[in-house]
N, C-alpha and C positions, 0 to 999 in steps of 0.2 A: 073391241080397245082391253088393254092387259094393265092394271094397275099394282103397284105395290109399295107400301112405305116400309123403309129399312127400319128394321125394329130397334137396332142397338149401334152404335159408333163406337170404333176403338178408343183405348184409355192406354195412356202409358202407367206401366208401373216402376217408378223409380227412375233416376237418369243413367241409361247406360253409359258406363266408362267409354265405350268404343265412340259413341257419338260427341260426347265431352270433349276429346281428345281431336275430333276430327274438324277440318276447316272446311267451309260452305264458299264456294268459289261463283256463285252465279247468284241473283236476287230472286227474292221471293214475290210470287206473285199470286193474288187470289182473284178466284173467278167474280167478275163484278158483271152483272146483265146477262142478257138472252145471247148466248153463241151458237151457230150452227155449223156443223160439221160432216166430213163424210165416216168417221171414225170415234168415237169415244172410249179410253181405257180407262178402269175404274182402278186404283191402286198403285202406287209408283215404289212398290218393292221389286223382289227379282223378278217376279212373273210381268208385271204389268209394264216396266222399264221394257223387258226382253220381248214383250209381246208389241210393245210400242216401235222398237229398234225392229224387228222384222216387218211390221205393218210397212213402216217407211220405205225400209229396200224392195219391198212387194208392190207397193203402190206409190210412187214416188208422185209428187204433184198433190195427192189428195192430202184434204187436211184430217190432221188426226190431232184430238185434244185428249191430255191424260191428266185426272184430276188426282189430289192425295185427300185424305180426310184431316192430316196432319203436316207435319213436315219431312221431307226427305232425308232420311237417316234416324229419325226420332223413333220410328215406328217398331215393329217387328224386324223388318230388315236389316236394321241397326242395330239389333241387340243377340245376334246367334255369337257362336263362336267362331264363325268365318272358314270351317273347312268345305272346301267343293272335293266332294269323295268321289272317286272312281268306282273304288272296289267296296262291295257290301261290307259293312263291320266284321260280320263273320260269317264266313260262306258257308261254313258245316253248320253251324248253329240255327241258319237262317232268318237270324233277327231282323234283317232288313231286308229281305228277299223270299220267296217261296217258288215252288213249283218244278226243285231240281237244278241240275248245272246248264242245261238249255234256258230258263228264266233268269238267273244268274248271269251268262253270257249277254243275255238282252238287256238286263239291267246295265252292267256295265260298258258294252255301248252305248246307250241312252245318256249315261252319265258324262262317257265321254265325248258324245255330241253337245251335252250341254257347256262343258268345259271349253271346247274348242269355240263354241258360240262367244263364250263370256271373254275368252281370251284376244278374240278377235276386235269385240268391244275395248278392251283394255288397251290392245295396242292402237286402236284408232284414237282412242280419247286420252291417249297418253299417260296411263296410270304408271305411278313408280313401283319396283320391288316392295315397297313398304306395302302398298295398296293391293298388289296382285302379286304374289308369289308362289310359283312351281316349285316349292321346294320338298313336296312329300309330307308325311304324316309316321308316326309313332304309336303303336299300341302298345299302351305301358302296362306292366303287369307288377300289382304289388304283392301277391297272394301265390300260394303253389295253385289255386283253381285258375287264376289268370294266366299263370305261364303254361297250365294244360291247355286252356281257350286260343293262347296263340300258337302252340305247338299245332294243334288243330287247324286253326286257320293257316299257317304256315304249310300243311299238307294239303288244303284246298287250293291255295296258292299256285304251288308246284303242278299239282295236276292238272291246273287252268293254264299253265305255261305265264304265270305273273311275276314278274321280277318281286325279291322281296329279301332281306336280309335279317338276319336275329341279332342284337345285341344283349351282353351280358350285362349283370349288374356295375361291373366296373364303367363300361361303357355309357350307361345309365349314367351315374355318377359324374362322369366327364361332362357329359351332356347337360345336366338339370344342376349340377352342383348338389343334388340331394342324393342319400343314401337309401330312400324310401323303396326304391323300384329293383326286383328282383330281375327284370329282364324287358326287352321290348322288341318290337316288331316293325321295321320300316317298310311301306311300299311309296315307290316314289311319285304316282300319277295324282296326288291331291295336292291343289292348290290352296296355298293360305291368304284368307282375304283380312282387310280393315274392312269391316262389313259396311260400317258408316259413310267412310270414305269411299267405297265401292259404288254403292248406290248414288252418293252425291256426284260424285263425277261421272257417272254412267248418266245422269240427269242432265248435268252440264254438257255432256257431248251431244245429247238428243236437243238440247234447247235451241232455237232459232231454227230449227227442222218440226219441230211441232211442238204445240199450244200446252207448256205445264201449267196447272194450277192446283197451289197447295191450300190448305187450311181453308178446304170447300167439301166438305163433306158431302156425300148423297143422301139426301134425306127420303126423296122418294125416286121412283124409277117405272115412268108410264110408257106403253107404245100405245098410239091414235095414228092409224091411216099410215103404216108401214114406217115409222119413226120413232123411236123412241126418246124419249125426254127424262134427262137427268136432272132434278132438283136440288140447288144448296140454298145456303140461309140468304147469300148475294146474288145468285145468279141462277142459269140454267143451261143446260147443252141438250141440242135435238141431233141425234145422229141415227143413219140407217141401221148400222150395228154396233154393238157395245161387246166389250171383253172384259168381263170380272176378274180380277187378279188380287181378291180378297182373302184369299186362303179360308181359315175359319168361318170370318163374316158371311161366308156364302149363303149360311143358314140363315142370316138375318136379312137377306134378300129376299127370303122363301123358297131356296131350294137347298136340297139333302136335308131337310131336315130329321132329325131321329137319327142321324145317320153317322155324324163326326163327333168324334171327342176333342175336346180343348184343352190342353196338357200344358201346366206352366212350367217353365224352365227356370233356374234361378243362379246368376252368375255376380260376383264381386272383382274388382280390380282394384288392385292396389293403389297407395300413392306414388308418385314416381320416386326413384332413388338411384345414385350417381351410380352408372354402369362399372365404374371404376373402382368404385368403395365396396360393394358387394359381387365381388367379379366370380371367377372360374371355381372359387372353393366353396363359396355360399349359392352363387343361383345359376352358375353354368355359365354356356356359351349365350352371345348377344340374344338371340332367338331361336326358339323351339316349341315344337306343337306337339303337346298329347292327347291323344284318347285314350280311355279305358278300356283294356282287354274286358272287360265285363262292361256291355252297354250301359248300365245304370250307376256305373262310377262316375269319378270326376275327369273331366275336361278340363285340363291345364294349358296356357301359352304364356310365353314370354316375348315379350316386344322390346324391343330398344329403339328410342327416335333421337337422334342428337344428343347422345350420350347419356339419357335419361330412359331408366329400364322400369317396367311395369310387368305384372304377373297379373293372368285372369283366370280365375276357377268358377267353373260351372258345376253345380251338381245338387243334387236332391231335383223332384217335381211330384205336382199335385194334378188333380182332375177337377175342374172347379165347373161351375154353372155361369157362372158371371165372368165378366170380361174385366174385373180390378180382382186385386186381392188387397188385404189390411195391412196396416203398420205393424200389427202383430205379426203375421205371418211373415213379412218381409224382415221384422228385426230375427225372427228364429232361424230366417235361411241364412242371414249374414251369420250368426253365431255357429249355423253349422259349418258355414265357410270358414271361418274363423278355426274352428277345429280342423278341417282336413288340410287348410293352409301351413298352419303350424306345426301338422305332424311331418310335413313334407320339407317343410324351412324354419327348423326352430329358430336358427340364428337371425331370421328376418321378423320374428314374434315383435319386434315394435316398430314394425312398417304398418300401418294402417291402411284398413281397406277407404278409397275416396271414392267412391261409387257401388251402388248394390242397384240391381235391376231384377226384373223378371220379363220376358217372353212368351208370346203363345205358342205353343206347335198346334197341327192339327193333324189328328191321325184316324183313320177309319180301322175297324177290326180286321178286313182283310186286306189293308195295306193298297188298295185301291184310290186311286185317283177323283176329286170331283170335277170331273172334265166333262166338256162336250156342249152341244147347243141345245140349252135347257128351255128355251123358248124360240120362236122364230126371231132370228137375230141375233139372241143373246149367247154368250157363250161364255163357261165356266173354266176357269184356269187355277183350281184350287185344290188344298187338301196335299200337302206335300211329304206327308206321313215322315216326318223326324230329319228329312233331310233339305231342307228347305232353299240352301243355296245353289243345286244343281236340280232339284227335283221343280222347282218353281221357275227356275229359268228353263227346263225343256218344256214345261208347260204354257208358258207364254209364248213361246216360239211354233209350238203344235197347235195352240187356240188360233193364233195367227194364220198360220196354213189351213185350219180347218174353215176358220170366217171368210178367206180369199179363193177358197177352192182350189188352192194349191198342193196337189197329190205328191207325195214323195213315200220312200219305204219306212222313212222313220214314222211319219204319221200313221201308217198304214197300221205298225208294230204296236206304237202308243194306241192307239183305237183300242186295240185287243185285249179289252182288262172289262171286268165287271164292275156293276154299280157298287159303290159302298155299302157294305151290309149294316142292317138296323142294330143299332145298341140299345141293352134293356132301359125300358123305361126309371124316370126318377122316382125316388133316391134310391132304386136299384141299381143303378149305373154309378152313382157317385160313391156308394158303398164298395161295391165289388171291384171299379178301377182304382180305388185311391188302396183297395186293400190288396192288390196286385201289384200294384206302384211299392208299397212297404216293403212285401214279403221279398221282391227283385232287391231293392234296397239292402233289405239283411242279408241277403245271400251274396251281395256283391261283398259287403264287408270292407276290409281296410281299402278296398278299389274306389269306395267313395270318399 
């Protein structure tokens, strides 16, 4: 018998603007009583939903149960910036990849496999262009160093045969309405998500085919006589095999302890403003999306729906050992967002932030996922290493393949990775990681 109590449950830090403006289209069901299934998936984010969809395709007719501790769209998956990126952020600097050109090619192929899987789901479930938009993205540079990073990135893209386009300062101003940027680098393969809408519509598409239960946290997971039993406050699920799509919370289930870093990213969304009132001269075109040329800079998106525009800014990071951050930290980060926002859009200085929030990223020191069969019949699809939309989608699909014994070249390549390496013990980890983050933010300068 294998027994484990779950150490901590997810906590929501602020209200995500994406979730606040999202529409829920299916009823909420809470787990009640004892349920028996063939498959249990824990976590209804990118990994869990993708795993459930893949299982439904591979094992039609078998019963699949999906549990989430909170409400779909309110957790981490509804708190990111919504970029499904195909090309690593900076090929030459290796900030999202390692191992040279061959490893980068493998990573791009994996990212595009995940995007293709998501695209198929978006088409089947009738997602609109506002939810799933294959518009590409721009690496925006606000400093001479950022321009050099973009130039190096462009050289790497050219060598790899990847399409790209440089934008000058005037073109960036025309796009965003801001004179803050010196230039940009456009790549066409990124998909822009409204992340809360995406996971909610994905879940709505699966409902009726599988059983989805929310507000049903797993407090313990026990294996006896070849079956796993997940206990929740109002019920339980027994299944032969379990897939955990819980990202950094995998260590709260007793696996990969001392190997994962939990990084908080902070974001704010403005109140809605009339698109025609602050048009091209102030905030540019109706929709655009910028990643920073320096990875520690500010990610910014403008969205417009039904004539109402909003701008979302994400910048600043902290490493924490807890699952929640305090009000003082949240207030400080909101002030940092205000400074960054007004530097870019001084004419919008009176436009307040309606929502500010934090979301947790999971990283490993060696960029390896927390993936595989961690106990008999128990599979982990966790640790997205900062690219949760694509990496978690891929991990969910690969976990379903592994659990069902489905062989594929994609799974063979994905399995070819080391275990996440250990991080230093506390408090050395807290001091060291936050020190590195701070130094990198200082180096980013005006990019942040």
